[in-house]
N, C-alpha and C positions, 0 to 999 in steps of 0.2 A: 745327384741322384735323380733321374727322370720319372715323374709319376704319371699315371694314366687314369683318367676320369672318363667313365663310360655312362652316357645318358641312356638308359634302357629303352625308354619310349617317351615320347611327348606329342602334344597335339598344338604346341606353340608354332607360329608361322616360321621360325627358325630358332637356332641356339646360338646366335651371335653373341649375345651378352654373356653366356657361360663360356663361350670361346675365349672371349676377350679377358675374362677374369682368370682362366685356367693359363693362358699364355703369359699373363703378367706375372703369374707364380711358377713359371717354368713348367708348367704340366700340360699334357697333351689330352685333348678332348676328343673323343670317339662317339658316334650315335649309332643307336639301332632303333628298331620299332619292334621290340620283343613283346610278345602276348603270354608267352608259356615260361616255366622255369627252365626248360631245355633252351629256348631261343636265348634266355639271359646269359646261361652257361656259355653258349657258343659266342655270343657277342662280346663277353666280359672276361675271356681267359687273359689271365695276368694283369687283371685292373687292380689298382688301389683302391679306387672309390666307385660307387654307382650313384647315379642320381635317377630316381624312379618317380614315375608319375602314376602309372596304373598297373605295370607289370608285377606278378606275384613274386615275391623273394622268399623263398622256401627254404627248409633246412637241405634240401638238395642243392640249393644254389651256394650256400655255405661251405657244404662239404667239396662242392668242385672248384672253389675259388679260395684257395688257402693264402692267397697274397691280399685278400680284401681287408682293408683298414676300416672303411666306413661306408654306410648307406645313407644317403640323403633322400628324404621323401619331400617331394613338391606338394605340400600341404599340412593340415594339422594333424589329421588322423594318421596312424600307420597301421592300419588294418591289413595292408598288403604285404607287411613285412613281417615274418616270423622272429619278433623281437627275443623271445626266449632262445631260438637257436642261434641269433645273431650273438648274444651275450655268452653262450656255452662256446662258441668260436672265437670269443675276443674281439668281435666286430662291434664297432660304435654304431648307433643309428640315432640320426638326427632328423628334426622335423622343422616345420616353421609355424609355431603356435599363435602367432599374433598378427599375421599380415592382413587380414580380411575382417577384423571385428566390425568396423563401420560398414563395410559391405553387407555383411550377412545379418546384421542388425536391421539395416535399412530394408533389405530384402524381405526379411520376415515381416516387417511391418506392411510392406507392399502386399503380400500376399494376404495378411490378415485384412486389410482394408478392401483388396479386390474380393474377398469372401463376403465381408460383413455388408459391402455395399451392392454386391451381385454385379461388379463391373462386367465380366466376362460373358456373362449371360446377356445382360444389355447389348453389349457390342455385337454379340453373334446374332441376336434378334434383329437389330437395326440392319445388319449387313443381309440378313434374310428378307428384309423389305418391311419389317414391322417396327412401328414407333408407338410403343405403348408401355407407359410406365407401370403398369399394373402386372406386367409379366415378371416383374423382379420382386413381387410381394412373397412375405412380408419382409421388411427391413425395420430393424430397431434402432434407436438411438445409442450410440456408443459411450457417450458419457455416462458415469455413474455406473458402469459394469466392470466385471472383474477379469483381469488378465491374468492366466496361470502360466507358470514356467515348470518344465520338466526338466531339471538340471539349472543351476543358477552360477554360471561362470562370467566371464568378461562380456560375451555377448548380450545375454539377458540384462546385465547391468546397465549397457549402452541402450538397450530397448527401454528399459524403465525410463531413463532420463529423456528418451526421444519422445515418448508417448505421454509424458508428464501432461503436455496442454490439451490432451483428449479428455482428462478428467477420469481416468481408469484407476481403479485399485488394482494393486498387484499382490498375488500370492505365488509362493514357489515351493517346489517339492526338491529338496537335494539333501540326501541323507549325510553328506560329507561337509555340509557346512553348518554352522551354528545359526540358531535363531537370532543371536546379537549380530552376527556378519550380514545376515540377510536383511535385517531391519536396518542395518546402517546404510544400506544400498537401496533402500526405498521399497522393500517388499517384505511380506508376513510369510515366515517358513509355516508349512503346513504338510502331513502326511499325504501319500499318494491318493488314498480314498478322498481325503476332503479337498485335494486339488480337483479330483474329478467331479466332486458334488458341487463345489462353488464356482468353478470358472466358466465364464461366457465364452471364453476362447483361451485354447492352450496352445503355447509355442514350444516346441521340442528343442533341446539343447544338450542331451545327453550324448557320450561316447557310446559306441556299440561294443557290448561287452556281454558275456553270458547272462548277467544280471539285467540287462536292459533289452536283450533281444526280444521281439515281441511284447514289449512292455503295454503298448497299447493294442490290446485284443479285443475280443468280443466281450469278455466279462467288464474291460474297461469301458467301452462305448456304451454298455448297458447303464452304466452309473452316471455317465455324463448327461448333461442337460441336453432335452431334444433341440434347442435353439443355439447349441454351442458350435463353434468352430475350431478345427484343428489344423495347426501350421506344423510343418516338419521342414527344417533346413539344417538338420544334425546328419543322422544316418538312416538310410532307408529301412534298414532291418528292425529299428525300434518299433516301427508300426507293422502290424499285419494288415496288408492292404486287402486281402481278401475279405477279412472280417470288417475293415472299413467300408468296403462297398456293400456288404451287407447290412451294416448298420445304417448308411445313408439311405438304402432303399426301404428299410424298416423305419425311417423317420427318427432313428434314435440320436441322430445328430444332424446340424443343418448344412454343413459344408467343410471343405478341407481345402488347404493350400500346400501343396507339396514340392519342395525343389528337389527331394532325393526319394528314390524308390528302391527296393530290394534288388531289382534287376535293372540295369542301365547299360544301354537302352532298355525300355521296359519290353517284356514279353506281353502278348495280347491280354488285355486286363479290362474289366468292367468298369474301372475308374476313368479310361481314355475316352469313354462316350457319355459322361455325366456332365450336366451344366453346374451342378453344384461342386465341382472339383477344379480348382486351378493349378495346372501343372508348369513347371518351369525345368529346363534341363540341366540340373545340378550346377546353377549358375549364380547362387547367392554369394559365391567368394569373388567373382569377377568384378573389376575395374581395370582400366589400363594402367592406374597406379598400383594397384594391388598385385596385378600379375608380374609387373616388373620386380616389386618388392619381394615376392615369392621367389622368383628365380635368383635374383641377387643374394638373398639370405641363405638359400638352401646350397648354392655353389660355394659361397664365402665359408660356410661352415664344414664342407667336406674338404675344402682345402686346408683350412686349421687343423683338420683331423690328421691328414695324411702327412703333415710335417711336424706331428707331435705336440701341437697347441690343443688346449681343451676347447671343444665347439660350445658356442652359446647356447644351443638348443639340444643338449645331450638328452636322449630319452632313456637310456641305461648308463648312468655315470659309473656304476661299479666297473664297466670295462675300462674306463679310461683310468680310474683310481687304481685298478690291478695291473695296468700295463705301464704306468709311470714310475720311473724309477724313484727311490726314497731319496 
């Protein structure tokens, strides 16, 4: 029986890796550049599997594609996929949860250091013809300060190991992990208010949920230290960027390093013109090695699903269990 895998959208140079894997399993690969549910439906009629980068996979998609067995997301988050609708339609959803832990942890540290040492501002000043160390004042010694984490999964764990040589203390807010677990990985568990009060820098690593949307808002920024820095490599919606801009203007915190924004690419924003904000284009996940791992892992998992094998990274395991013969 022939199977069809549709790549709904991608910004890779090509999909030859996916094509080779599919052909080796007797499956056909088709591609599109869909940006709406309607375009996904048109591109994927009769498909057994979807590989999705950014395209929205909504209830309407599942209604219209009754042959669909699995949706594979190129990435950790499955925000673009209506997982509840997938489950209701008996469609498996897979992601790639661990392909870029080293890259994201390194990038978060890079943003932190760029903010603390005022690297971007110095670079801009020099390129404008100004050679003056005083333009970056004040800069404080990093050693002995406290690095806080909002969310404490694999990436923060790697960060704790990587920054150990900087002499930083680590505190973490994560309501889903015990104090013993967090302590065993080099940090002290604290409540959210204490995180805001104690941390000299906070690195955000929470998923985007109803609980975390706008977690860092005007109230949070008022509690943070005026000398503190916020780094976000998680999801843009966790930070209220309008409130962040207001807080920076009011001197309620010292700077921010953001790899993710609520709108990507960003709409006009006061953050874009600030010297105390370092921005990168949702690139923390990227290295040549991680992108190959991402694509290979996602493709192999959807191929497992369409031949009845259990995928390695199944987001909604109840679907597999309910469709597997006893």
